[in-house]
N, C-alpha and C positions, 0 to 999 in steps of 0.2 A: 191362941190368940182373939182377944175380946170380940167379934164381929166380921173374924174371919178375915181381917187385912192387914196388911204390911207398914211399916213405920212412910214405906215411901206413898203407897195410898193418901196417907191420911198433910200428905204436904201438897193434896191438889186442893184442899177445903181448909190448909190451915190460914188462919187471918193475918197473920203475919207478911202473907206476899201479896201482895197488891198484886199487880200485874201475873197473876195466874192468868197463862190460857185458860179458854174456854176447855171445858173434858166431861163427858161425862164414861164414866166405869163404874164395867160391871163386872163385882166378885162375885162370888160361891156365894154371902149371902146377905150378901148388901149392895145399893147401886149409889156410886158417888158422883154428885153432882156438882159440878161448878158453872155456873154461867149470870154472867155479869154481877150483881147485887146479891143473889143466892147462891147461897153453899149449905149444900143438906147429903145427908148422909138415912138413903131410905131402905129403911126393910117391912118385911111380911106387913111389918105389928108396928113399926114404930116409925117415925119420922122425925131424926136429929136434925134442930136450923143452927148453923156458925152465923152468927153473926161480928159482921166486920167490927176495930173500932175506930170513933169517926167517922162511921158512914155518913156521906149526902144522900142515899135513896131512903131512907127511915119511910120516908113516906109510901113509895114504890113496898119497900119492906113490911110496912102494918096492911096493904091492902094487901099482900100477899098470902099474907099470913092465915087476913078474914076468911077472905078465900080460900085458902089448905083447908081451915077448920070446917067451915061448908061442905066439900067433899068429901070429907074425913069421916066426917060425922051419916054420910051418908050409906041408907043398907048397898049390896052387890047388887040388889034388885034396881031400886031408886036411881043407882051409878047407872044404870046399859049395862053392867055383865061385869064392868069392872071388876075390879080385884083392887085391895088398898094401893099398893103399891103405884099402877097406873093411876091411877085417882090423884094421887102426889104428883108425880112424874106431868101430868096435866095441866094441873094448877101450876108448877115449877112454870110449865111452858103457856103457860097464858100469861105468867107477868113477865116473862121476859120476849114477848113476839108484843105485847104493852106498852111495853118499857120503850123497846124498840121504834114503835109505830108513830106511836109522841113525838120522841126526840127527833122521829124523818117529819113529821111533820112538824114542828118548828125549825127543819134546816133550810126545808120547804119553801115557809112562808117567805121567811128572811131571803136566801137566795133570789125566790121568783122574784121579787121587791126589786131586790139592786139587780138582778140584770135588764128588770124594766126600764128601770132609774141610769143605768148604764148607756141604752138602746137612745137615750134624748140627751142622756150630756156627760159626757168622759172628764171627768176630774182626779185629782189626784186623794182626796180623801174615800171615794169610791173603787179606785184602785185598791188602796190599802185595806177597803170590807173586803176587795172577792180574794185578796191577798189570803186577809186571815177563813172567811164562811170557808174558801178552796181549802184549808189543810183542817176545818175541823171534819167537812165532811171526808176526805178522808179518812182521817184518824173515826168516823161512823164507818164509811163503808167497810175498811179493814176488822172493826167488831164486830159486826154482823157475815161477815166471808166466816170472820172464825165459831161464828159460833152456827155457822150453816156445815163448819169442816168437821165441827163436832157431834151435829148429825148423821151427815153421813158415815162417819168413821163407823157409829157405832151399828146401824144402816149394810153397811158394808159386813159386815161377821152373824152368820148363820152363830153362831156357839151362842156370840152377848147376846144374841136378839131371846136365843130359846132360854139362856138360863136368863132374861132378867121374869122370870115368870116367880117370884120369892114367897106367893100362897104356895102352891101347890109345891113347888119344894118343900115348904113347911111340912106340905103332907104327905110328904116320900112320894110323888108322883110329878116327878121330872118330864117337862117337853126334851122328844128329840128335838134333834136340830133342825128341820124341816119345818115346824110346826109353832110358827110363831103369827102367826093374819095381822092379831089384835092387835098386841104392839111394835110392825111395823107400818100399818095402816096410819095407827096415832103419829107414829115418828114423821114417816112422810107426808100428816096434813101441814104439821107445823116444818118442818122443812121446805113445804111449797109457802105456806107465808114468810118464811126467814131470807125465799129464792126471788118474792118477789120484793121483800123491804126493799132488798141491794139490787135486785135491778130499776129497780126506779131510783137511788138515789149515783147506780152507773149514770144513767140518763142526763143525772142531774150533773151530774160532774162532764159531762161530754161537753152539756150545754155552755158549762161552764168553761170550759178548755177554751170552745167555737167564736165562746164569748171575748175572750181575755187578746183569743190570736188577732181578732178582727181589733178591737180595739190597741193591741199592739202595731200593726198594721195603718190607723188611722194616727197613730203619737207620732211613727215614723213618715210622714207625708207632710204633719204636718213639722215634723223636723226638716227634712228636707226642702221644705219653700223658705223656712226661716234659715237654711243655707245658704238657698239658691235666692236669699232678699240682699243677704249680707255679701255675698261675692256677686253680684248686680251692681252694689254701695260699691262696692270696691276697685270694679269697674270703672264706672261713672267717678270716683273719684284719684284713678289714674288719666281719667282723661280732660279732668279738670286742672290736673298736676301738670300732665302735660303741655296743658294754655300757658297757666299760671308759670312757667320759666320763662317762654315767651316776652312774656310781660315784661316775668322779674330781670330780664336779658338789655330787654332794651329801656326798662328804668335805674340801670344804671346812669350813675352822674358822669359818660361817657363821649366825646361826640359821634355821633351818628349819620348825620348829613341827612339827615332826613327831620330834620326840627324847625323845617322851613315849608315841610313841603306839606300843603295844606288837606293833601288826600293818607301822609301818613299813616296817620292816627285808624282811620276803618279799614286800611287794609292789613293793616298790621293786629289790630282786632277780628277780621274778620279771618286772618291767620290763626290767632291761635284758638279763638272757637272754632274751623273747620280741622286744627289737626286735633282737640281737642273729642270732637263727638267721630272722627278719623278714625283713632285710639279707642275711644268705646266700643264702637258699630264693628270693629274687626274685635275684640277681645271679647263683643253676645255673639259673636255667627263660629268664634273656634267654640267657642263653652257649647253650642245649638249642637257641633258638629262631633265631640262628647257626650254631648248626649244620649244622642243619634245609634254611636257607632257601643254605649254602654248597651243599649236594652235590644242587639239585634245577638 
């Protein structure tokens, strides 16, 4: 088969599958790369790029193609002794890392500003934004970690690392399994940058979770304060209702032998007010006792 590839290998770079996992596959005569907006087949003297239909990363792809052309035009010596396939890989990693860094900077600026605003004031719209940014950050972190895992998978296989020297294999001088220092250093360099981005995003995610927890605590405290106020108003209403009951009893058109007493009005009014206050104070003490027991 052409390029010594199997049909299942080509699925990794098939542009019809938008949600393919990032992957770096090493085969006998080629390296298949699927990272973010780049899907490429790299050989000892050839790079084939696959463009996704309707891709939203055309700007990044244009920059990548220009950088790739510049690197591939460089001679072996001018490129620091890097063979053709490694120069192509380096151009891919530079584009991928640059894209991740640009996206990360946008998210960091947006989230940092929102967290600062939430420290000053908490409102519904800001909490909605916090939820939206949290989802975006989680998605970005997952994407970064998948790219990291794709690099780690290659680094863990000595056989794959040695097989990535396509130029030497084309000259019938394949590398031994333990002779892969150059490509290992290249991959480790970009692995480190990917991990730095992932760590930055993880720290920002932790800050968002902390802010969300604090916001929930404040909202719960405000909610409890409103419930407490409502309870006090209910107790006050109960006390007033108790006093009003006495007033309604004496307000009936029935003889009670107190109509002619000059002190009756003051006495009954005092009794009603005292009873109302007693009921309110009793309810308030019971509520405070229950709150103390709840804190234990």
